[in-house]
PAVEXFI-717378 format. One line per 5 residues: number of its first residue (from 0); their letters; for each residue x, y, z of C-alpha. Coordinates in steps of 0.1 Angstrom, whole numbers, plus 5000, padded with zeros to 4 digits. Layout:
<pts>
NUM> A> X,Y,Z; ...;
</pts>
This chain:
<pts>
0> KEAGL> 9119,7177,7763; 9122,7161,7728; 9125,7196,7713; 9153,7205,7737; 9133,7233,7753;
5> DGGMQ> 9138,7218,7788; 9173,7235,7790; 9187,7206,7811; 9158,7208,7836; 9154,7176,7856;
10> FTYRN> 9126,7173,7882; 9095,7158,7864; 9116,7157,7831; 9140,7132,7847; 9117,7103,7843;
15> PARST> 9086,7113,7822; 9073,7077,7823; 9070,7078,7860; 9059,7114,7864; 9030,7109,7840;
20> DPART> 9018,7075,7854; 9009,7076,7891; 9007,7038,7891; 9045,7038,7889; 9047,7055,7922;
25> MPGAT> 9019,7035,7939; 9009,7002,7922; 8972,6997,7925; 8964,7034,7929; 8928,7043,7921;
30> ALVVG> 8925,7080,7926; 8942,7114,7930; 8927,7140,7952; 8941,7174,7940; 8945,7205,7961;
35> AYDYR> 8958,7241,7956; 8971,7266,7981; 8967,7303,7972; 8998,7322,7981; 8989,7357,7968;
40> RTVPP> 9003,7384,7990; 9007,7421,7989; 9041,7431,7974; 9060,7451,8000; 9083,7480,7989;
45> PPEHE> 9120,7472,7990; 9142,7485,8019; 9157,7519,8011; 9190,7517,8029; 9206,7483,8019;
50> PVGRV> 9212,7464,7987; 9185,7438,7982; 9177,7412,7955; 9142,7403,7944; 9128,7367,7947;
55> AAYSW> 9097,7352,7931; 9065,7352,7952; 9063,7314,7955; 9096,7314,7974; 9087,7341,7999;
60> DDHYA> 9077,7314,8024; 9074,7276,8024; 9040,7275,8009; 9044,7238,8001; 9047,7231,8038;
65> VLRAA> 9012,7246,8044; 8998,7226,8014; 9014,7194,8026; 8999,7198,8061; 8964,7203,8046;
70> LDRLA> 8968,7173,8023; 8980,7152,8052; 8949,7160,8071; 8929,7149,8040; 8949,7117,8038;
75> APLRE> 8946,7108,8075; 8911,7093,8074; 8920,7072,8043; 8950,7058,8062; 8929,7051,8093;
80> AGHRA> 8905,7031,8071; 8934,7009,8061; 8941,7024,8027; 8974,7037,8013; 8975,7075,8009;
85> MVLAD> 9006,7093,7998; 9010,7131,7997; 9027,7144,7966; 9036,7181,7966; 9066,7196,7949;
90> ENNLV> 9078,7160,7940; 9094,7149,7908; 9071,7118,7904; 9040,7137,7893; 9033,7165,7869;
95> DRAVA> 9010,7184,7892; 8997,7209,7867; 8985,7183,7843; 8967,7164,7872; 8951,7196,7885;
100> HRAGL> 8939,7205,7850; 8924,7170,7845; 8907,7174,7879; 8891,7207,7868; 8909,7231,7891;
105> GWWGK> 8917,7255,7863; 8927,7261,7827; 8961,7261,7809; 8973,7296,7806; 8994,7309,7777;
110> SSNLL> 9022,7312,7802; 9020,7274,7807; 9008,7280,7843; 8976,7266,7856; 8951,7294,7863;
115> VPGVG> 8924,7288,7889; 8891,7307,7883; 8888,7336,7907; 8924,7331,7920; 8948,7331,7891;
120> SLVVL> 8981,7312,7888; 8997,7322,7922; 8990,7288,7937; 9011,7257,7946; 8996,7223,7937;
125> GSVLT> 8996,7190,7953; 8977,7157,7955; 8969,7127,7977; 8975,7095,7958; 8955,7066,7972;
130> DAPLV> 8942,7031,7965; 8910,7038,7983; 8878,7030,7963; 8867,7066,7961; 8837,7077,7940;
135> IEPAP> 8851,7095,7910; 8829,7123,7897; 8834,7140,7863; 8857,7170,7865; 8839,7203,7860;
140> EVDDG> 8844,7221,7828; 8867,7251,7831; 8865,7277,7803; 8897,7291,7789; 8900,7325,7806;
145> CGACT> 8929,7338,7785; 8909,7347,7754; 8929,7369,7731; 8952,7382,7759; 8990,7378,7752;
150> KCLDE> 9004,7399,7780; 9026,7370,7793; 9041,7365,7759; 9046,7402,7753; 9062,7410,7787;
155> CPTGA> 9086,7380,7792; 9119,7398,7796; 9138,7372,7776; 9111,7361,7752; 9111,7327,7768;
160> IIGPG> 9073,7321,7761; 9077,7313,7724; 9041,7304,7719; 9008,7299,7738; 9017,7275,7766;
165> VVDGR> 9052,7268,7753; 9082,7280,7774; 9118,7277,7762; 9136,7268,7794; 9169,7279,7779;
170> RCLAW> 9157,7315,7781; 9135,7314,7812; 9151,7334,7840; 9134,7313,7867; 9151,7282,7854;
175> LLQAE> 9184,7298,7845; 9188,7310,7881; 9187,7273,7891; 9205,7257,7863; 9240,7243,7864;
180> GPFPV> 9269,7265,7853; 9275,7302,7850; 9245,7324,7843; 9243,7331,7805; 9260,7364,7795;
185> EYRVA> 9232,7373,7771; 9206,7374,7798; 9225,7391,7826; 9211,7426,7818; 9175,7412,7817;
190> LGDRL> 9181,7395,7850; 9181,7429,7867; 9178,7426,7905; 9165,7391,7906; 9181,7366,7929;
195> YGCDD> 9157,7337,7926; 9128,7331,7903; 9109,7354,7880; 9073,7365,7882; 9070,7388,7852;
200> CQDVC> 9046,7365,7832; 9024,7362,7863; 9026,7399,7874; 9011,7411,7841; 8984,7384,7840;
205> PPNMI> 8950,7400,7845; 8936,7373,7869; 8966,7379,7891; 8963,7417,7892; 8944,7418,7925;
210> RLRRP> 8965,7403,7953; 8949,7395,7986; 8959,7418,8014; 8973,7389,8034; 9005,7394,8054;
215> GRPGA> 9033,7370,8052; 9044,7347,8081; 9067,7364,8106; 9102,7354,8099; 9096,7344,8063;
220> AGAWV> 9122,7355,8038; 9097,7377,8019; 9100,7395,7985; 9134,7412,7991; 9165,7395,8003;
225> PVLEL> 9195,7414,8017; 9224,7406,7994; 9251,7412,8021; 9233,7388,8044; 9237,7360,8019;
230> LELDD> 9274,7367,8019; 9278,7370,8056; 9256,7343,8071; 9273,7311,8082; 9261,7279,8065;
235> DALMA> 9237,7268,8092; 9219,7302,8093; 9219,7304,8055; 9203,7270,8052; 9178,7277,8079;
240> RYGRW> 9166,7308,8061; 9170,7300,8024; 9176,7262,8023; 9143,7255,8004; 9156,7273,7973;
245> YGQRR> 9164,7248,7947; 9196,7248,7926; 9221,7226,7909; 9255,7218,7923; 9274,7243,7902;
250> DRRRR> 9308,7237,7917; 9325,7222,7948; 9317,7253,7969; 9281,7241,7970; 9270,7222,8001;
255> PDGAG> 9274,7184,7997; 9237,7179,8001; 9230,7199,7969; 9209,7225,7987; 9200,7253,7964;
260> VDRDV> 9218,7284,7978; 9247,7298,7960; 9264,7329,7973; 9280,7339,7940; 9253,7365,7935;
265> GPSDA> 9272,7385,7909; 9248,7382,7880; 9221,7401,7898; 9220,7439,7898; 9210,7442,7935;
270> HGPGP> 9184,7469,7942; 9197,7496,7965; 9229,7513,7976; 9261,7493,7973; 9282,7480,8002;
275> RGVGG> 9304,7504,8021; 9333,7489,8040; 9320,7454,8038; 9345,7427,8047; 9347,7390,8041;
280> AAARP> 9333,7375,8009; 9317,7408,7997; 9351,7425,7997; 9369,7396,7981; 9347,7382,7954;
285> RPAAR> 9356,7348,7942; 9366,7343,7905; 9332,7329,7896; 9315,7359,7911; 9338,7382,7891;
290> RCGPR> 9330,7363,7859; 9293,7369,7867; 9298,7406,7872; 9276,7431,7853; 9280,7434,7816;
295> RPRSR> 9261,7454,7791; 9250,7434,7760; 9224,7451,7740; 9193,7436,7754; 9164,7446,7776;
300> GRTRP> 9171,7450,7813; 9193,7470,7836; 9225,7489,7828; 9243,7516,7848; 9219,7531,7873;
305> VGSDA> 9202,7564,7862; 9215,7580,7894; 9251,7573,7886; 9275,7603,7886; 9289,7593,7852;
310> VVRHL> 9270,7604,7821; 9266,7577,7795; 9264,7585,7758; 9226,7584,7752; 9199,7593,7727;
315> LVTND> 9170,7614,7738; 9138,7606,7719; 9110,7632,7723; 9082,7650,7705; 9088,7681,7725;
320> FPPKI> 9120,7700,7719; 9128,7736,7709; 9123,7757,7689; 9088,7744,7697; 9076,7765,7727;
325> GGIQN> 9062,7750,7759; 9070,7739,7794; 9081,7704,7786; 9102,7717,7757; 9120,7742,7779;
330> YLWEL> 9124,7716,7807; 9142,7691,7784; 9163,7718,7767; 9175,7733,7800; 9185,7698,7813;
335> WRRLP> 9202,7685,7782; 9221,7716,7772; 9240,7713,7805; 9252,7678,7797; 9285,7670,7780;
340> PDDVV> 9277,7675,7743; 9297,7645,7732; 9274,7623,7753; 9241,7636,7738; 9222,7629,7707;
345> VHTTP> 9186,7641,7703; 9159,7627,7680; 9128,7649,7678; 9102,7662,7654; 9105,7690,7627;
350> YEGAA> 9094,7725,7635; 9096,7760,7620; 9131,7774,7626; 9145,7740,7636; 9175,7742,7612;
355> AFDAE> 9188,7774,7627; 9182,7762,7662; 9199,7729,7657; 9230,7746,7641; 9235,7765,7674;
360> QAYTV> 9236,7734,7696; 9268,7717,7706; 9252,7683,7704; 9237,7664,7675; 9199,7669,7668;
365> IRSPE> 9182,7646,7643; 9148,7656,7631; 9122,7630,7620; 9105,7631,7586; 9071,7628,7602;
370> PWLLP> 9054,7655,7625; 9049,7631,7654; 9069,7603,7669; 9043,7576,7674; 9050,7543,7692;
375> QPLLA> 9051,7521,7661; 9076,7495,7649; 9089,7520,7624; 9101,7543,7652; 9115,7514,7672;
380> RRVDR> 9136,7503,7642; 9148,7538,7636; 9158,7544,7672; 9177,7511,7672; 9195,7522,7640;
385> LAREH> 9203,7556,7654; 9216,7540,7686; 9240,7518,7665; 9251,7546,7643; 9259,7570,7672;
390> EVELV> 9271,7543,7695; 9249,7552,7724; 9246,7531,7755; 9211,7543,7766; 9179,7556,7750;
395> VIDPA> 9159,7582,7771; 9123,7584,7759; 9100,7613,7767; 9073,7609,7779; 9067,7574,7794;
400> VPAGL> 9035,7571,7774; 9027,7569,7746; 9063,7573,7732; 9078,7550,7758; 9058,7521,7745;
405> IGPHL> 9087,7514,7721; 9111,7509,7750; 9105,7472,7756; 9111,7465,7719; 9145,7482,7717;
410> SVPYA> 9178,7464,7716; 9194,7491,7738; 9185,7497,7775; 9162,7526,7779; 9150,7551,7806;
415> TVLHG> 9120,7574,7805; 9111,7609,7815; 9081,7615,7839; 9064,7648,7840; 9032,7641,7858;
420> AEVTV> 9002,7641,7834; 9012,7609,7818; 9013,7590,7851; 8986,7606,7873; 8954,7596,7854;
425> PGRLP> 8968,7569,7831; 8983,7552,7862; 8949,7548,7877; 8929,7535,7847; 8931,7497,7839;
430> VTRTL> 8942,7498,7803; 8965,7528,7804; 8980,7516,7837; 8989,7483,7821; 9006,7502,7792;
435> LNRVL> 9024,7525,7816; 9036,7496,7838; 9049,7478,7808; 9072,7508,7800; 9083,7512,7836;
440> RHAVG> 9089,7475,7843; 9115,7472,7816; 9131,7506,7820; 9165,7509,7837; 9152,7540,7854;
445> VVAAG> 9133,7573,7852; 9141,7610,7852; 9112,7626,7872; 9102,7662,7872; 9092,7659,7909;
450> DYSLA> 9087,7636,7938; 9050,7634,7931; 9055,7621,7895; 9079,7595,7908; 9056,7585,7936;
455> EAERS> 9027,7580,7912; 9048,7559,7889; 9060,7537,7918; 9024,7534,7931; 9012,7522,7897;
460> LGRSL> 9040,7497,7893; 9040,7485,7929; 9077,7489,7935; 9104,7515,7936; 9123,7527,7905;
465> ESVVV> 9159,7537,7898; 9154,7574,7895; 9167,7609,7894; 9144,7637,7905; 9150,7670,7887;
470> PPGVD> 9123,7696,7894; 9119,7724,7870; 9138,7755,7882; 9145,7791,7874; 9178,7799,7856;
475> TERFV> 9191,7828,7876; 9213,7838,7847; 9182,7845,7826; 9158,7857,7852; 9164,7881,7881;
</pts>
């Protein structure tokens, strides 16, 4: 807070003297009994026929209600014995992660989350504060399970984790979606299809990789929220379903009780087809919603969907392009020669006869000085430079791995090409799957050579992708 990294966050920051001293809440308190509720769930695929927004896993259901009920049962015998026992869960008068760490429930992760051995960070925390004379045993030692891993730092879409255990709230999407005022322009592309919260640092965390196959409660909001429903529900129905979401009072249109639901969902690039013939609020967006509409600053995240009818000016980056001979080379050339030449720039490797071939093309071909385009900082810097010089809106990288590994480091949105070999086996091995998912997670979409390639990529990532499927075909003008 002193460094200004809180970004205006209140909650436990509102009164640090109280939230770090339980005696301020209960004078005479002697002990805290700490508990955690594991909310790991299988991530369901998004609906296919309606626009939806993504929400963080902790808000799929009211997990704190389950935890509070369990802590209440724990507190009941203390109260019956004449002692005071107060349940604190999701309250601003206790820093629950610090208490849980001191109690030996887990270790501090580099994401700043508490990680419970054998479970991970997908837990909600709470305590029973009491003045009962409990026997206090030394907390068990918990080893740091992070080791040299920096996945959470590397994969944060806005670079909000600025050091091990240090989060800059001014960049954190989870906080920015709750904070007062319009959503920052510079992070609207990175926001993607999120409506509430962000799980990226937890999704890539190895202890969280295996989620329990536990179904959600019937009627719970779940991972995907229909955007049109948010606009069309009346206030009572809206609050009954999503009222536990926290948010600031951004303007007078918010409910007077400060409940955290704002129907100006403009900053989010909802997943799925857009509304057709929708009336009411969706058809007449308010000025604030229009201000929050999609923009395309040069940062990681979503841009125009890959499936859009319009062709954006883009840069194709590939090791495989004619006059080199091969199936991938022919596939790329047959696709890209059919696009408007003013919208295409190709960056590829040198090959015998390249000068004569390039001179015959209607679009610009830029050959690299090295024989292979390797996913190194040098290539990322060059691609960024070419993108600026040629004023492209999108970089298309072929294939997804290894070349696509430069994608998350580019300052321009990127898509990737999927052929099959780079996703079938790599998408099933732990290390290569992590690398592949890193590329796919930050891509605005994929061009797949078939349904199988796309299905394998989506299986690896655990969610659907913006995509265009273009199977290799036979040019009837060349073959009869």
